[in-house]
C-alpha positions in Angstrom: 110.1 77.1 140.1 107.2 79.6 140.3 106.6 82.4 137.9 107.7 85.1 140.4 111.1 83.4 140.9 111.6 83.0 137.1 110.8 86.6 136.5 113.3 87.7 139.2 116.0 85.5 137.6 115.1 86.9 134.2 115.3 90.5 135.4 118.7 89.7 136.9 119.9 88.2 133.6 118.8 91.3 131.7 120.7 93.5 134.1 123.9 91.4 133.8 123.6 91.2 130.0 123.3 94.9 129.6 126.3 95.6 131.8 128.3 93.1 129.8 127.0 94.6 126.5 128.1 98.1 127.5 131.7 97.1 128.1 132.6 94.3 125.7 136.0 92.7 125.6 137.7 90.5 123.0 139.7 87.3 123.0 141.5 86.4 126.2 141.6 90.1 127.4 138.5 89.9 129.5 139.6 91.6 132.7 136.3 93.5 133.4 134.1 90.7 132.2 135.9 88.1 134.4 135.7 90.5 137.4 132.0 91.0 136.9 131.3 87.2 136.6 133.6 86.5 139.6 131.9 89.1 141.7 128.4 87.8 140.9 129.5 84.2 141.8 131.0 85.5 145.1 127.7 87.2 146.0 126.0 83.8 145.4 128.5 82.1 147.7 129.9 80.0 144.8 133.6 79.3 144.8 135.4 79.7 141.5 138.9 79.4 140.0 140.8 80.8 137.1 143.3 78.0 136.9 142.1 76.7 133.5 143.6 79.6 131.6 143.7 83.3 131.0 140.3 85.0 130.8 138.5 81.9 132.2 136.5 81.1 135.2 135.2 77.8 136.5 132.9 77.0 139.4 131.0 74.1 140.9 127.6 73.8 142.6 126.4 70.7 144.4 127.9 67.5 145.5 128.4 63.9 144.3 130.5 61.9 142.0 128.7 62.7 138.8 129.5 66.1 137.1 127.5 67.8 134.5 129.1 70.8 132.9 127.4 73.9 131.5 129.5 76.2 129.3 129.1 79.9 128.5 131.4 82.0 126.2 132.1 85.5 127.3 134.1 87.3 124.5 132.9 89.9 122.1 133.9 90.7 118.5 136.1 93.5 117.1 133.1 95.3 115.6 132.0 98.9 115.9 128.4 98.8 117.2 125.7 100.7 115.3 122.5 99.8 117.2 121.8 103.1 119.1 120.7 101.0 122.1 120.9 102.9 125.4 123.3 100.3 126.6 125.4 100.2 123.4 129.1 99.5 123.6 131.2 102.1 125.1 134.4 100.3 124.0 135.0 101.6 120.5 135.6 98.9 118.0 134.3 96.2 120.2 130.7 94.8 120.4 128.8 91.8 121.6 127.6 91.1 118.1 127.1 87.3 118.7 125.2 87.3 122.0 127.9 86.0 124.3 126.7 88.6 126.8 123.4 86.9 126.9 125.0 83.4 127.2 126.9 84.5 130.2 124.0 86.3 131.8 121.7 83.2 131.3 124.3 80.9 133.0 124.7 83.3 136.0 120.9 83.4 136.4 120.8 79.6 136.3 123.7 79.4 138.8 121.9 81.8 141.2 118.9 79.5 141.4 120.9 76.2 141.4 123.0 77.5 144.3 119.8 78.2 146.3 118.7 74.6 145.6 122.1 73.1 146.1 121.0 70.4 148.6 118.4 69.1 146.1 120.8 68.8 143.2 121.3 65.2 142.0 124.8 65.9 140.8 127.6 68.5 140.7 127.1 71.2 138.1 130.4 72.6 136.7 130.0 76.1 135.3 132.6 76.8 132.6 133.0 80.5 131.6 135.1 80.6 128.5 137.2 83.3 126.8 138.0 83.5 123.1 135.3 81.5 121.3 135.6 84.0 118.4 139.3 84.3 118.4 141.9 82.6 116.1 143.2 80.8 119.3 140.4 78.8 120.9 139.6 79.4 124.6 137.8 76.1 124.7 140.9 74.2 123.5 143.0 76.0 126.2 140.6 75.1 129.0 140.3 71.5 127.8 144.1 71.1 127.6 144.3 72.6 131.2 142.0 69.9 132.5 138.5 71.5 132.8 136.8 68.4 131.5 138.3 66.0 134.1 135.5 64.0 135.7 132.8 65.5 133.5 130.1 63.0 132.5 128.6 65.2 129.8 128.4 68.9 128.9 125.8 71.4 127.6 125.9 74.9 126.1 123.5 77.2 124.5 123.6 79.9 121.8 121.1 82.7 121.0 119.4 82.4 117.6 117.8 85.2 115.6 116.4 82.7 113.1 114.2 81.2 115.9 111.3 83.0 117.5 111.9 84.2 121.1 110.5 81.7 123.6 111.4 78.6 121.6 114.2 76.2 122.3 115.8 74.4 119.3 118.3 71.6 118.8 119.5 69.2 116.1 120.4 65.7 117.1 123.5 64.2 115.6 125.8 66.2 113.3 125.0 69.8 113.9 128.0 72.1 113.3 131.0 71.7 111.0 134.7 71.3 111.7 136.8 74.2 110.4 140.2 74.2 108.8 141.5 77.8 108.1 144.0 76.8 105.4 146.8 79.1 104.1 148.8 78.1 101.0 151.8 80.2 100.0 153.6 79.8 96.7 157.1 81.2 96.3 158.7 82.1 92.9 161.3 84.6 91.7 160.8 88.2 90.4 161.6 89.3 86.9 160.6 92.1 84.5 157.4 91.3 82.8 159.1 91.6 79.4 161.8 89.1 80.6 159.6 86.6 82.3 161.8 83.7 81.4 164.1 84.8 84.2 161.3 84.7 86.8 159.2 82.1 88.4 155.5 83.1 88.5 154.0 82.6 91.9 150.6 83.9 90.7 150.5 81.2 88.0 151.0 78.6 90.7 148.3 80.2 92.9 145.9 80.4 89.9 146.4 76.8 89.0 146.0 75.7 92.6 142.7 77.6 93.0 141.0 75.6 90.2 142.6 72.2 90.8 141.9 72.2 94.6 138.3 73.3 94.1 137.7 70.4 91.7 139.5 67.9 93.9 137.4 68.8 96.9 134.2 68.4 94.9 135.4 65.1 93.5 136.3 63.7 96.9 133.1 64.9 98.5 130.5 63.4 96.2 127.3 63.7 98.3 129.2 64.6 101.5 128.3 68.1 102.8 131.3 70.5 102.9 132.4 74.0 102.1 135.6 74.9 100.2 135.8 78.7 99.9 138.8 80.7 98.8 138.5 84.0 100.5 142.0 85.4 99.6 144.1 85.0 96.5 146.8 87.7 96.6 150.2 88.2 95.1 152.4 90.6 93.3 153.5 94.2 93.8 153.5 95.8 90.3 152.0 95.3 86.8 155.4 94.8 85.2 157.0 92.5 87.8 156.6 88.8 87.9 155.3 87.9 91.4 157.6 85.9 93.7 154.8 85.3 96.2 151.1 84.3 96.0 148.9 83.4 99.0 145.6 81.6 99.1 143.4 81.6 102.2 140.7 78.9 102.2 137.9 78.1 104.6 137.3 74.3 104.6 134.3 73.1 106.5 133.1 69.5 106.9 131.7 66.8 109.2 133.4 63.7 107.9 136.9 63.4 109.2 137.9 60.6 106.8 136.9 62.8 103.9 138.9 65.7 105.4 142.0 63.6 105.6 141.7 62.6 102.0 141.4 66.3 101.0 144.4 67.2 103.2 146.6 64.6 101.5 145.5 65.6 98.0 146.0 69.3 98.8 149.6 68.7 99.8 150.2 66.5 96.7 148.6 68.9 94.2 150.3 72.0 95.6 153.7 70.3 95.7 153.3 69.1 92.2 152.3 72.6 90.9 155.3 74.2 92.6 157.7 71.6 91.3 156.5 71.8 87.7 156.6 75.6 87.6 159.9 75.7 89.5 158.9 77.3 92.8 158.2 76.2 96.3 155.1 76.0 98.5 154.3 76.2 102.2 151.0 75.0 103.6 149.5 75.9 107.0 146.8 73.3 107.7 145.3 73.2 111.2 141.9 72.4 112.5 140.6 75.4 114.5 137.7 73.2 115.8 136.2 69.8 115.1 132.6 69.0 114.2 129.9 69.2 116.8 127.9 66.0 117.2 125.0 66.3 119.6 125.0 63.1 121.5 121.7 61.1 121.0 121.3 60.1 124.7 122.0 63.6 126.0 119.7 65.1 123.4 116.8 62.8 124.4 117.3 63.5 128.0 117.4 67.3 127.4 114.3 67.1 125.2 112.3 65.2 127.8 113.4 67.6 130.7 112.8 70.8 128.7 109.3 69.7 127.6 108.4 68.6 131.1 109.4 72.1 132.2 106.8 73.5 129.8 109.2 74.7 127.2 108.4 74.7 123.5 111.1 72.6 121.9 111.6 72.4 118.1 113.9 70.8 115.6 116.4 72.9 113.8 118.6 72.1 110.8 122.3 71.4 110.9 124.6 74.1 109.7 128.1 74.6 108.2 129.2 77.2 110.6 131.6 76.2 113.4 131.9 76.5 117.2 134.8 75.7 119.4 132.5 73.9 121.8 133.6 70.9 119.8 136.8 70.7 121.8 134.8 69.8 125.0 133.1 67.0 123.0 136.4 65.4 122.3 136.5 64.5 126.1 132.9 63.9 126.9 129.5 63.6 125.1 127.2 66.6 125.1 125.1 69.0 123.1 124.4 72.6 122.1 120.9 73.9 122.0 119.6 77.3 120.7 117.3 79.7 122.4 115.2 81.9 120.1 115.8 85.6 120.2 113.9 86.7 117.0 111.2 89.3 117.3 110.2 91.2 114.1 108.1 93.7 116.0 111.1 94.7 118.1 113.4 94.7 115.1 115.5 91.7 116.4 116.0 89.9 113.1 119.7 90.5 112.2 122.0 87.6 112.0 125.0 87.4 114.4 128.3 89.3 113.7 126.5 92.3 112.1 127.2 95.7 113.6 123.4 96.3 114.1 122.8 92.9 115.7 120.3 93.0 118.5 118.3 90.2 120.2 115.0 89.9 122.0 116.0 89.6 125.6 112.7 87.8 126.4 114.2 84.8 124.8 116.7 84.4 127.6 113.9 83.3 129.9 113.5 80.0 128.1 117.3 79.4 128.2 117.3 80.0 132.0 114.5 77.6 132.5 116.2 74.9 130.3 119.5 75.1 132.3 117.8 75.1 135.6 115.4 72.2 134.7 118.3 70.2 133.4 120.5 70.9 136.4 117.8 69.9 138.8 117.0 66.6 137.0 120.0 65.4 134.9 121.6 63.3 137.5 118.4 61.6 138.4 117.5 60.5 134.9 119.2 57.1 135.2 116.8 56.4 138.1 113.8 57.5 136.0 114.9 55.2 133.2 115.1 52.3 135.6 111.6 53.0 136.8 110.3 53.2 133.2 111.9 49.9 132.3 110.4 48.3 135.4 
């Protein structure tokens, strides 16, 4: 791919990104976003379907038995934008504060080129445009359950990164992002006057005791295992002189080790049920995994690294993190990896971390992401032949 073509694809991606940024949509309600993406695919001559769930699109380019999937998330956040950009959000209370507009634009630009080179592709490229990565209900989980990973050999996605200089590509082999359990524990007691507390059952006392015992238990079970156990909500009661009959804890539990997580789950139920029984109340526990851990497959990562470097990209190592991403649902079906494209530029003021209302990214960083997807799409299916030649 020559420089002129790359610059044209980059200009196209910037245009798409700004159109998406101006009219962000949240969750599964992506009517305008899906219409824009679908219209662009139609212009390219790429057939697509929405059969994998509300707010989703899926398309394929190329032929052959092997399928490599690329995923882009499309949803924004319920945040009021305060960037003063000329293309700032016109949808009040909604903002692309995590760069999903850039992810979608990058993949459309890559698709544009790959479609033009369709006869040269060594495999099929499945383009997965996903809703609700940010939402409480995972769009990835929905699409996987509806069969979007059928026949997929492996899958890649990318994410912008304002901790990485624009122009660089970064990835972390192995364990990269944590699983997440958004845990809600609700204790139930009985109200009574504060001066006649013997007639009540104190739910706050149960919640207070659970707060300390659970934190200590998680630390004891973890040892040297990385994890996060953070209580973000502890609420209960209605008045200073009334014994509370309800107390709720909301906890964010993050981890990589599934066996460790299961031990913590069993102990959480045991501890909370014991506390409720001893104080005379009841407890309900909502424990569900919003997404599993992301493990960047070693073979896919090596292949990506080799292809990206051969394309002239600057590839660097980045550390693992305890944040989560619902890309993990795809990895339950096939191996894959997530890589980051740098969008940090201090001179342009692009330094804010994602989810801030003043978040902005250096669009120049999208160029490297476009190159990475295109290079991988053009070569991924032929890597097996390359390895055979190398061994010979």
